[in-house]
PyMOL commands that place a pseudoatom at each C-alpha (Angstrom):
pseudoatom trace, name=CA, resn=MET, resi=1, chain=A, elem=C, hetatm=0, pos=[-22.737, -38.445, 98.106]
pseudoatom trace, name=CA, resn=VAL, resi=2, chain=A, elem=C, hetatm=0, pos=[-24.349, -36.950, 101.171]
pseudoatom trace, name=CA, resn=VAL, resi=3, chain=A, elem=C, hetatm=0, pos=[-27.919, -35.670, 101.076]
pseudoatom trace, name=CA, resn=ASN, resi=4, chain=A, elem=C, hetatm=0, pos=[-28.696, -32.854, 103.530]
pseudoatom trace, name=CA, resn=ASN, resi=5, chain=A, elem=C, hetatm=0, pos=[-32.382, -32.846, 102.662]
pseudoatom trace, name=CA, resn=LYS, resi=6, chain=A, elem=C, hetatm=0, pos=[-34.456, -34.015, 99.746]
pseudoatom trace, name=CA, resn=ASN, resi=7, chain=A, elem=C, hetatm=0, pos=[-33.947, -30.840, 97.708]
pseudoatom trace, name=CA, resn=GLN, resi=8, chain=A, elem=C, hetatm=0, pos=[-30.296, -30.103, 98.437]
pseudoatom trace, name=CA, resn=PRO, resi=9, chain=A, elem=C, hetatm=0, pos=[-27.949, -32.958, 97.573]
pseudoatom trace, name=CA, resn=THR, resi=10, chain=A, elem=C, hetatm=0, pos=[-24.304, -32.250, 98.134]
pseudoatom trace, name=CA, resn=TRP, resi=11, chain=A, elem=C, hetatm=0, pos=[-21.366, -34.053, 96.653]
pseudoatom trace, name=CA, resn=SER, resi=12, chain=A, elem=C, hetatm=0, pos=[-17.983, -34.882, 98.022]
pseudoatom trace, name=CA, resn=ILE, resi=13, chain=A, elem=C, hetatm=0, pos=[-16.589, -32.606, 95.288]
pseudoatom trace, name=CA, resn=SER, resi=14, chain=A, elem=C, hetatm=0, pos=[-18.336, -30.276, 92.850]
pseudoatom trace, name=CA, resn=LEU, resi=15, chain=A, elem=C, hetatm=0, pos=[-18.335, -31.203, 89.180]
pseudoatom trace, name=CA, resn=TRP, resi=16, chain=A, elem=C, hetatm=0, pos=[-16.177, -28.166, 88.371]
pseudoatom trace, name=CA, resn=ASP, resi=17, chain=A, elem=C, hetatm=0, pos=[-13.555, -28.993, 91.020]
pseudoatom trace, name=CA, resn=TYR, resi=18, chain=A, elem=C, hetatm=0, pos=[-13.557, -32.657, 90.008]
pseudoatom trace, name=CA, resn=SER, resi=19, chain=A, elem=C, hetatm=0, pos=[-13.142, -31.730, 86.340]
pseudoatom trace, name=CA, resn=VAL, resi=20, chain=A, elem=C, hetatm=0, pos=[-10.272, -29.324, 86.993]
pseudoatom trace, name=CA, resn=LYS, resi=21, chain=A, elem=C, hetatm=0, pos=[-8.412, -31.899, 89.091]
pseudoatom trace, name=CA, resn=ILE, resi=22, chain=A, elem=C, hetatm=0, pos=[-9.041, -34.901, 86.850]
pseudoatom trace, name=CA, resn=TYR, resi=23, chain=A, elem=C, hetatm=0, pos=[-8.462, -33.058, 83.567]
pseudoatom trace, name=CA, resn=GLY, resi=24, chain=A, elem=C, hetatm=0, pos=[-5.178, -31.802, 84.979]
pseudoatom trace, name=CA, resn=PHE, resi=25, chain=A, elem=C, hetatm=0, pos=[-3.728, -35.296, 84.571]
pseudoatom trace, name=CA, resn=LYS, resi=26, chain=A, elem=C, hetatm=0, pos=[-2.049, -35.701, 81.200]
pseudoatom trace, name=CA, resn=GLU, resi=27, chain=A, elem=C, hetatm=0, pos=[-3.496, -39.156, 80.486]
pseudoatom trace, name=CA, resn=VAL, resi=28, chain=A, elem=C, hetatm=0, pos=[-7.065, -38.055, 81.212]
pseudoatom trace, name=CA, resn=LYS, resi=29, chain=A, elem=C, hetatm=0, pos=[-6.720, -34.883, 79.136]
pseudoatom trace, name=CA, resn=LYS, resi=30, chain=A, elem=C, hetatm=0, pos=[-5.172, -36.818, 76.245]
pseudoatom trace, name=CA, resn=SER, resi=31, chain=A, elem=C, hetatm=0, pos=[-7.956, -39.401, 76.290]
pseudoatom trace, name=CA, resn=CYS, resi=32, chain=A, elem=C, hetatm=0, pos=[-10.700, -36.735, 76.455]
pseudoatom trace, name=CA, resn=LEU, resi=33, chain=A, elem=C, hetatm=0, pos=[-9.167, -34.724, 73.618]
pseudoatom trace, name=CA, resn=LYS, resi=34, chain=A, elem=C, hetatm=0, pos=[-8.798, -37.863, 71.502]
pseudoatom trace, name=CA, resn=LEU, resi=35, chain=A, elem=C, hetatm=0, pos=[-12.511, -38.579, 71.923]
pseudoatom trace, name=CA, resn=GLN, resi=36, chain=A, elem=C, hetatm=0, pos=[-13.302, -34.940, 71.148]
pseudoatom trace, name=CA, resn=ASP, resi=37, chain=A, elem=C, hetatm=0, pos=[-11.079, -34.701, 68.069]
pseudoatom trace, name=CA, resn=GLU, resi=38, chain=A, elem=C, hetatm=0, pos=[-11.775, -38.122, 66.575]
pseudoatom trace, name=CA, resn=TYR, resi=39, chain=A, elem=C, hetatm=0, pos=[-15.454, -38.571, 67.465]
pseudoatom trace, name=CA, resn=HIS, resi=40, chain=A, elem=C, hetatm=0, pos=[-16.719, -35.053, 68.278]
pseudoatom trace, name=CA, resn=ALA, resi=41, chain=A, elem=C, hetatm=0, pos=[-17.426, -36.112, 71.851]
pseudoatom trace, name=CA, resn=ASN, resi=42, chain=A, elem=C, hetatm=0, pos=[-18.242, -33.379, 74.332]
pseudoatom trace, name=CA, resn=VAL, resi=43, chain=A, elem=C, hetatm=0, pos=[-15.558, -33.205, 77.034]
pseudoatom trace, name=CA, resn=ALA, resi=44, chain=A, elem=C, hetatm=0, pos=[-17.953, -31.620, 79.552]
pseudoatom trace, name=CA, resn=ILE, resi=45, chain=A, elem=C, hetatm=0, pos=[-20.348, -34.550, 79.156]
pseudoatom trace, name=CA, resn=ILE, resi=46, chain=A, elem=C, hetatm=0, pos=[-17.469, -37.039, 79.390]
pseudoatom trace, name=CA, resn=LEU, resi=47, chain=A, elem=C, hetatm=0, pos=[-16.272, -35.464, 82.651]
pseudoatom trace, name=CA, resn=TRP, resi=48, chain=A, elem=C, hetatm=0, pos=[-19.851, -35.334, 83.950]
pseudoatom trace, name=CA, resn=CYS, resi=49, chain=A, elem=C, hetatm=0, pos=[-20.284, -39.072, 83.318]
pseudoatom trace, name=CA, resn=CYS, resi=50, chain=A, elem=C, hetatm=0, pos=[-17.003, -39.800, 85.120]
pseudoatom trace, name=CA, resn=TRP, resi=51, chain=A, elem=C, hetatm=0, pos=[-18.064, -37.547, 88.019]
pseudoatom trace, name=CA, resn=LEU, resi=52, chain=A, elem=C, hetatm=0, pos=[-21.455, -39.280, 88.287]
pseudoatom trace, name=CA, resn=ASN, resi=53, chain=A, elem=C, hetatm=0, pos=[-19.631, -42.588, 88.547]
pseudoatom trace, name=CA, resn=SER, resi=54, chain=A, elem=C, hetatm=0, pos=[-17.143, -41.333, 91.137]
pseudoatom trace, name=CA, resn=GLU, resi=55, chain=A, elem=C, hetatm=0, pos=[-19.967, -39.868, 93.256]
pseudoatom trace, name=CA, resn=GLY, resi=56, chain=A, elem=C, hetatm=0, pos=[-22.112, -42.991, 92.935]
pseudoatom trace, name=CA, resn=ILE, resi=57, chain=A, elem=C, hetatm=0, pos=[-24.931, -40.961, 91.376]
pseudoatom trace, name=CA, resn=THR, resi=58, chain=A, elem=C, hetatm=0, pos=[-27.356, -42.816, 89.132]
pseudoatom trace, name=CA, resn=LEU, resi=59, chain=A, elem=C, hetatm=0, pos=[-29.538, -40.892, 86.715]
pseudoatom trace, name=CA, resn=PRO, resi=60, chain=A, elem=C, hetatm=0, pos=[-31.900, -42.376, 84.125]
pseudoatom trace, name=CA, resn=GLN, resi=61, chain=A, elem=C, hetatm=0, pos=[-30.647, -42.367, 80.540]
pseudoatom trace, name=CA, resn=SER, resi=62, chain=A, elem=C, hetatm=0, pos=[-33.465, -39.996, 79.606]
pseudoatom trace, name=CA, resn=VAL, resi=63, chain=A, elem=C, hetatm=0, pos=[-31.492, -37.280, 81.421]
pseudoatom trace, name=CA, resn=MET, resi=64, chain=A, elem=C, hetatm=0, pos=[-28.870, -37.592, 78.672]
pseudoatom trace, name=CA, resn=ASP, resi=65, chain=A, elem=C, hetatm=0, pos=[-31.366, -36.069, 76.220]
pseudoatom trace, name=CA, resn=GLU, resi=66, chain=A, elem=C, hetatm=0, pos=[-31.656, -33.045, 78.478]
pseudoatom trace, name=CA, resn=ALA, resi=67, chain=A, elem=C, hetatm=0, pos=[-27.867, -32.839, 78.761]
pseudoatom trace, name=CA, resn=LEU, resi=68, chain=A, elem=C, hetatm=0, pos=[-27.429, -32.979, 75.011]
pseudoatom trace, name=CA, resn=ILE, resi=69, chain=A, elem=C, hetatm=0, pos=[-30.034, -30.268, 74.460]
pseudoatom trace, name=CA, resn=ASN, resi=70, chain=A, elem=C, hetatm=0, pos=[-28.630, -27.974, 77.145]
pseudoatom trace, name=CA, resn=ILE, resi=71, chain=A, elem=C, hetatm=0, pos=[-24.937, -28.648, 76.803]
pseudoatom trace, name=CA, resn=ASP, resi=72, chain=A, elem=C, hetatm=0, pos=[-24.079, -30.026, 73.402]
pseudoatom trace, name=CA, resn=THR, resi=73, chain=A, elem=C, hetatm=0, pos=[-26.132, -27.373, 71.616]
pseudoatom trace, name=CA, resn=VAL, resi=74, chain=A, elem=C, hetatm=0, pos=[-24.146, -24.610, 73.330]
pseudoatom trace, name=CA, resn=ASN, resi=75, chain=A, elem=C, hetatm=0, pos=[-20.973, -26.522, 72.572]
pseudoatom trace, name=CA, resn=GLN, resi=76, chain=A, elem=C, hetatm=0, pos=[-21.852, -26.647, 68.873]
pseudoatom trace, name=CA, resn=THR, resi=77, chain=A, elem=C, hetatm=0, pos=[-22.853, -22.990, 68.627]
pseudoatom trace, name=CA, resn=THR, resi=78, chain=A, elem=C, hetatm=0, pos=[-20.052, -21.445, 70.682]
pseudoatom trace, name=CA, resn=LEU, resi=79, chain=A, elem=C, hetatm=0, pos=[-17.116, -23.592, 71.724]
pseudoatom trace, name=CA, resn=LEU, resi=80, chain=A, elem=C, hetatm=0, pos=[-16.525, -25.245, 68.373]
pseudoatom trace, name=CA, resn=LYS, resi=81, chain=A, elem=C, hetatm=0, pos=[-16.526, -21.852, 66.670]
pseudoatom trace, name=CA, resn=LEU, resi=82, chain=A, elem=C, hetatm=0, pos=[-14.135, -20.385, 69.234]
pseudoatom trace, name=CA, resn=ARG, resi=83, chain=A, elem=C, hetatm=0, pos=[-11.766, -23.343, 68.798]
pseudoatom trace, name=CA, resn=SER, resi=84, chain=A, elem=C, hetatm=0, pos=[-11.877, -22.801, 65.062]
pseudoatom trace, name=CA, resn=VAL, resi=85, chain=A, elem=C, hetatm=0, pos=[-11.027, -19.117, 65.521]
pseudoatom trace, name=CA, resn=ARG, resi=86, chain=A, elem=C, hetatm=0, pos=[-8.167, -19.978, 67.851]
pseudoatom trace, name=CA, resn=ARG, resi=87, chain=A, elem=C, hetatm=0, pos=[-6.724, -22.475, 65.370]
pseudoatom trace, name=CA, resn=SER, resi=88, chain=A, elem=C, hetatm=0, pos=[-7.099, -20.137, 62.421]
pseudoatom trace, name=CA, resn=VAL, resi=89, chain=A, elem=C, hetatm=0, pos=[-5.389, -17.187, 64.147]
pseudoatom trace, name=CA, resn=GLU, resi=90, chain=A, elem=C, hetatm=0, pos=[-2.076, -19.030, 64.032]
pseudoatom trace, name=CA, resn=GLY, resi=91, chain=A, elem=C, hetatm=0, pos=[-2.527, -20.245, 60.483]
pseudoatom trace, name=CA, resn=THR, resi=92, chain=A, elem=C, hetatm=0, pos=[-3.540, -16.994, 58.813]
pseudoatom trace, name=CA, resn=GLY, resi=93, chain=A, elem=C, hetatm=0, pos=[-0.168, -15.281, 58.922]
pseudoatom trace, name=CA, resn=ALA, resi=94, chain=A, elem=C, hetatm=0, pos=[-2.018, -12.028, 59.665]
pseudoatom trace, name=CA, resn=PHE, resi=95, chain=A, elem=C, hetatm=0, pos=[-0.509, -11.807, 63.137]
pseudoatom trace, name=CA, resn=THR, resi=96, chain=A, elem=C, hetatm=0, pos=[2.978, -12.017, 64.547]
pseudoatom trace, name=CA, resn=SER, resi=97, chain=A, elem=C, hetatm=0, pos=[3.704, -15.011, 66.717]
pseudoatom trace, name=CA, resn=ASP, resi=98, chain=A, elem=C, hetatm=0, pos=[3.397, -12.892, 69.869]
pseudoatom trace, name=CA, resn=GLN, resi=99, chain=A, elem=C, hetatm=0, pos=[0.118, -11.338, 68.721]
pseudoatom trace, name=CA, resn=ALA, resi=100, chain=A, elem=C, hetatm=0, pos=[-1.313, -14.750, 67.889]
pseudoatom trace, name=CA, resn=LYS, resi=101, chain=A, elem=C, hetatm=0, pos=[-0.337, -16.018, 71.358]
pseudoatom trace, name=CA, resn=VAL, resi=102, chain=A, elem=C, hetatm=0, pos=[-2.076, -13.085, 73.081]
pseudoatom trace, name=CA, resn=ILE, resi=103, chain=A, elem=C, hetatm=0, pos=[-5.226, -13.478, 70.989]
pseudoatom trace, name=CA, resn=ASN, resi=104, chain=A, elem=C, hetatm=0, pos=[-5.292, -17.239, 71.482]
pseudoatom trace, name=CA, resn=ARG, resi=105, chain=A, elem=C, hetatm=0, pos=[-4.843, -16.877, 75.235]
pseudoatom trace, name=CA, resn=GLN, resi=106, chain=A, elem=C, hetatm=0, pos=[-7.877, -14.566, 75.362]
pseudoatom trace, name=CA, resn=VAL, resi=107, chain=A, elem=C, hetatm=0, pos=[-10.004, -16.869, 73.203]
pseudoatom trace, name=CA, resn=LEU, resi=108, chain=A, elem=C, hetatm=0, pos=[-8.943, -19.844, 75.327]
pseudoatom trace, name=CA, resn=ASN, resi=109, chain=A, elem=C, hetatm=0, pos=[-10.007, -17.959, 78.471]
pseudoatom trace, name=CA, resn=ILE, resi=110, chain=A, elem=C, hetatm=0, pos=[-13.449, -17.421, 76.926]
pseudoatom trace, name=CA, resn=GLU, resi=111, chain=A, elem=C, hetatm=0, pos=[-13.629, -21.131, 76.055]
pseudoatom trace, name=CA, resn=LEU, resi=112, chain=A, elem=C, hetatm=0, pos=[-12.767, -22.061, 79.644]
pseudoatom trace, name=CA, resn=MET, resi=113, chain=A, elem=C, hetatm=0, pos=[-15.402, -19.676, 80.997]
pseudoatom trace, name=CA, resn=ILE, resi=114, chain=A, elem=C, hetatm=0, pos=[-18.061, -21.279, 78.785]
pseudoatom trace, name=CA, resn=GLU, resi=115, chain=A, elem=C, hetatm=0, pos=[-16.901, -24.776, 79.762]
pseudoatom trace, name=CA, resn=LYS, resi=116, chain=A, elem=C, hetatm=0, pos=[-17.203, -23.831, 83.432]
pseudoatom trace, name=CA, resn=VAL, resi=117, chain=A, elem=C, hetatm=0, pos=[-20.771, -22.615, 82.857]
pseudoatom trace, name=CA, resn=LEU, resi=118, chain=A, elem=C, hetatm=0, pos=[-21.596, -25.860, 81.037]
pseudoatom trace, name=CA, resn=LEU, resi=119, chain=A, elem=C, hetatm=0, pos=[-20.220, -27.967, 83.888]
pseudoatom trace, name=CA, resn=TYR, resi=120, chain=A, elem=C, hetatm=0, pos=[-22.318, -26.002, 86.371]
pseudoatom trace, name=CA, resn=ARG, resi=121, chain=A, elem=C, hetatm=0, pos=[-25.360, -26.574, 84.152]
pseudoatom trace, name=CA, resn=LEU, resi=122, chain=A, elem=C, hetatm=0, pos=[-24.666, -30.307, 84.224]
pseudoatom trace, name=CA, resn=GLN, resi=123, chain=A, elem=C, hetatm=0, pos=[-24.371, -30.224, 88.006]
pseudoatom trace, name=CA, resn=ASP, resi=124, chain=A, elem=C, hetatm=0, pos=[-27.686, -28.331, 88.209]
pseudoatom trace, name=CA, resn=LEU, resi=125, chain=A, elem=C, hetatm=0, pos=[-29.222, -30.906, 85.870]
pseudoatom trace, name=CA, resn=THR, resi=126, chain=A, elem=C, hetatm=0, pos=[-27.985, -33.631, 88.206]
pseudoatom trace, name=CA, resn=ARG, resi=127, chain=A, elem=C, hetatm=0, pos=[-29.558, -31.854, 91.177]
pseudoatom trace, name=CA, resn=ARG, resi=128, chain=A, elem=C, hetatm=0, pos=[-32.891, -31.598, 89.314]
pseudoatom trace, name=CA, resn=PHE, resi=129, chain=A, elem=C, hetatm=0, pos=[-33.069, -35.255, 88.335]
pseudoatom trace, name=CA, resn=ILE, resi=130, chain=A, elem=C, hetatm=0, pos=[-31.239, -36.998, 91.154]
pseudoatom trace, name=CA, resn=ASP, resi=131, chain=A, elem=C, hetatm=0, pos=[-34.439, -38.290, 92.757]
pseudoatom trace, name=CA, resn=LEU, resi=132, chain=A, elem=C, hetatm=0, pos=[-35.918, -39.767, 89.572]
pseudoatom trace, name=CA, resn=PRO, resi=133, chain=A, elem=C, hetatm=0, pos=[-36.353, -43.531, 89.807]
pseudoatom trace, name=CA, resn=LEU, resi=134, chain=A, elem=C, hetatm=0, pos=[-34.502, -45.581, 87.226]
pseudoatom trace, name=CA, resn=LEU, resi=135, chain=A, elem=C, hetatm=0, pos=[-37.534, -47.803, 86.552]
pseudoatom trace, name=CA, resn=SER, resi=136, chain=A, elem=C, hetatm=0, pos=[-36.462, -50.082, 83.700]
pseudoatom trace, name=CA, resn=GLU, resi=137, chain=A, elem=C, hetatm=0, pos=[-33.784, -47.722, 82.403]
pseudoatom trace, name=CA, resn=THR, resi=138, chain=A, elem=C, hetatm=0, pos=[-30.132, -48.250, 82.982]
pseudoatom trace, name=CA, resn=PRO, resi=139, chain=A, elem=C, hetatm=0, pos=[-28.244, -45.262, 84.367]
pseudoatom trace, name=CA, resn=VAL, resi=140, chain=A, elem=C, hetatm=0, pos=[-26.349, -42.597, 82.465]
pseudoatom trace, name=CA, resn=THR, resi=141, chain=A, elem=C, hetatm=0, pos=[-22.798, -43.848, 82.072]
pseudoatom trace, name=CA, resn=LEU, resi=142, chain=A, elem=C, hetatm=0, pos=[-19.786, -42.902, 80.026]
pseudoatom trace, name=CA, resn=SER, resi=143, chain=A, elem=C, hetatm=0, pos=[-20.226, -46.092, 78.019]
pseudoatom trace, name=CA, resn=TYR, resi=144, chain=A, elem=C, hetatm=0, pos=[-23.823, -45.133, 77.208]
pseudoatom trace, name=CA, resn=TYR, resi=145, chain=A, elem=C, hetatm=0, pos=[-22.766, -41.661, 76.046]
pseudoatom trace, name=CA, resn=LEU, resi=146, chain=A, elem=C, hetatm=0, pos=[-19.962, -43.002, 73.851]
pseudoatom trace, name=CA, resn=GLN, resi=147, chain=A, elem=C, hetatm=0, pos=[-22.328, -45.591, 72.344]
pseudoatom trace, name=CA, resn=PHE, resi=148, chain=A, elem=C, hetatm=0, pos=[-24.912, -42.846, 71.835]
pseudoatom trace, name=CA, resn=ILE, resi=149, chain=A, elem=C, hetatm=0, pos=[-22.434, -40.894, 69.680]
pseudoatom trace, name=CA, resn=ASN, resi=150, chain=A, elem=C, hetatm=0, pos=[-21.647, -44.070, 67.718]
pseudoatom trace, name=CA, resn=ILE, resi=151, chain=A, elem=C, hetatm=0, pos=[-18.157, -44.918, 68.881]
pseudoatom trace, name=CA, resn=GLU, resi=152, chain=A, elem=C, hetatm=0, pos=[-17.629, -48.557, 67.914]
pseudoatom trace, name=CA, resn=SER, resi=153, chain=A, elem=C, hetatm=0, pos=[-15.285, -49.317, 70.803]
pseudoatom trace, name=CA, resn=ALA, resi=154, chain=A, elem=C, hetatm=0, pos=[-17.434, -47.342, 73.271]
pseudoatom trace, name=CA, resn=SER, resi=155, chain=A, elem=C, hetatm=0, pos=[-17.342, -49.875, 76.097]
pseudoatom trace, name=CA, resn=GLU, resi=156, chain=A, elem=C, hetatm=0, pos=[-13.571, -50.273, 75.939]
pseudoatom trace, name=CA, resn=GLU, resi=157, chain=A, elem=C, hetatm=0, pos=[-12.926, -46.524, 75.622]
pseudoatom trace, name=CA, resn=ALA, resi=158, chain=A, elem=C, hetatm=0, pos=[-15.293, -45.808, 78.505]
pseudoatom trace, name=CA, resn=GLU, resi=159, chain=A, elem=C, hetatm=0, pos=[-13.772, -48.447, 80.747]
pseudoatom trace, name=CA, resn=LYS, resi=160, chain=A, elem=C, hetatm=0, pos=[-10.242, -47.220, 80.041]
pseudoatom trace, name=CA, resn=LEU, resi=161, chain=A, elem=C, hetatm=0, pos=[-11.087, -43.576, 80.722]
pseudoatom trace, name=CA, resn=GLN, resi=162, chain=A, elem=C, hetatm=0, pos=[-13.240, -44.363, 83.760]
pseudoatom trace, name=CA, resn=GLN, resi=163, chain=A, elem=C, hetatm=0, pos=[-10.371, -46.372, 85.267]
pseudoatom trace, name=CA, resn=LEU, resi=164, chain=A, elem=C, hetatm=0, pos=[-7.993, -43.465, 84.649]
pseudoatom trace, name=CA, resn=CYS, resi=165, chain=A, elem=C, hetatm=0, pos=[-10.414, -41.054, 86.321]
pseudoatom trace, name=CA, resn=ASN, resi=166, chain=A, elem=C, hetatm=0, pos=[-11.021, -43.384, 89.259]
pseudoatom trace, name=CA, resn=LEU, resi=167, chain=A, elem=C, hetatm=0, pos=[-7.292, -43.881, 89.739]
pseudoatom trace, name=CA, resn=ARG, resi=168, chain=A, elem=C, hetatm=0, pos=[-6.658, -40.142, 89.532]
pseudoatom trace, name=CA, resn=SER, resi=169, chain=A, elem=C, hetatm=0, pos=[-9.548, -39.453, 91.934]
pseudoatom trace, name=CA, resn=VAL, resi=170, chain=A, elem=C, hetatm=0, pos=[-7.872, -41.631, 94.529]
pseudoatom trace, name=CA, resn=VAL, resi=171, chain=A, elem=C, hetatm=0, pos=[-4.547, -39.874, 93.960]
pseudoatom trace, name=CA, resn=VAL, resi=172, chain=A, elem=C, hetatm=0, pos=[-6.231, -36.457, 94.295]
pseudoatom trace, name=CA, resn=ASP, resi=173, chain=A, elem=C, hetatm=0, pos=[-8.121, -37.502, 97.443]
pseudoatom trace, name=CA, resn=ASP, resi=174, chain=A, elem=C, hetatm=0, pos=[-4.923, -38.738, 99.064]
pseudoatom trace, name=CA, resn=LEU, resi=175, chain=A, elem=C, hetatm=0, pos=[-3.103, -35.427, 98.558]
for i in range(1, 175): cmd.bond("trace and resi %d" % i, "trace and resi %d" % (i + 1))
show_as sticks, trace
zoom trace
């Protein structure tokens, strides 16, 4: 990460661009969706943790509380409901296959728009707290987040996904 001045840190890649590139790899997407479906993990927060690691940004764990309030709350009140609508459209039988596809495409576009806003909020959160000293806290990491949401194999899951993201980051940077 490069810092232009104390108030305006810049990154080698924005969180949104990083997320789009990394999530575009099948293995990363599959791993994120598994954590989301099996453990109700928030994919935006997962990608944020991976981005922090790839950028070498360290934030105190207390910032995770802020992220959960600002991001996971919106996720619970909007995205989860939209996903439920999208899944139920196909299963109701009230629409033809083509109609269901059109509706689902529109709902998915709304989901993606909200996810983009959430990723920008996380990047803004990073900008706000980037200068906080760690003191005795350890930094926000993917492993911490997965432990926080009570995944028993959090360290292993985090290490596996972080390695995938790091590997894919190198591949993306070399293109």
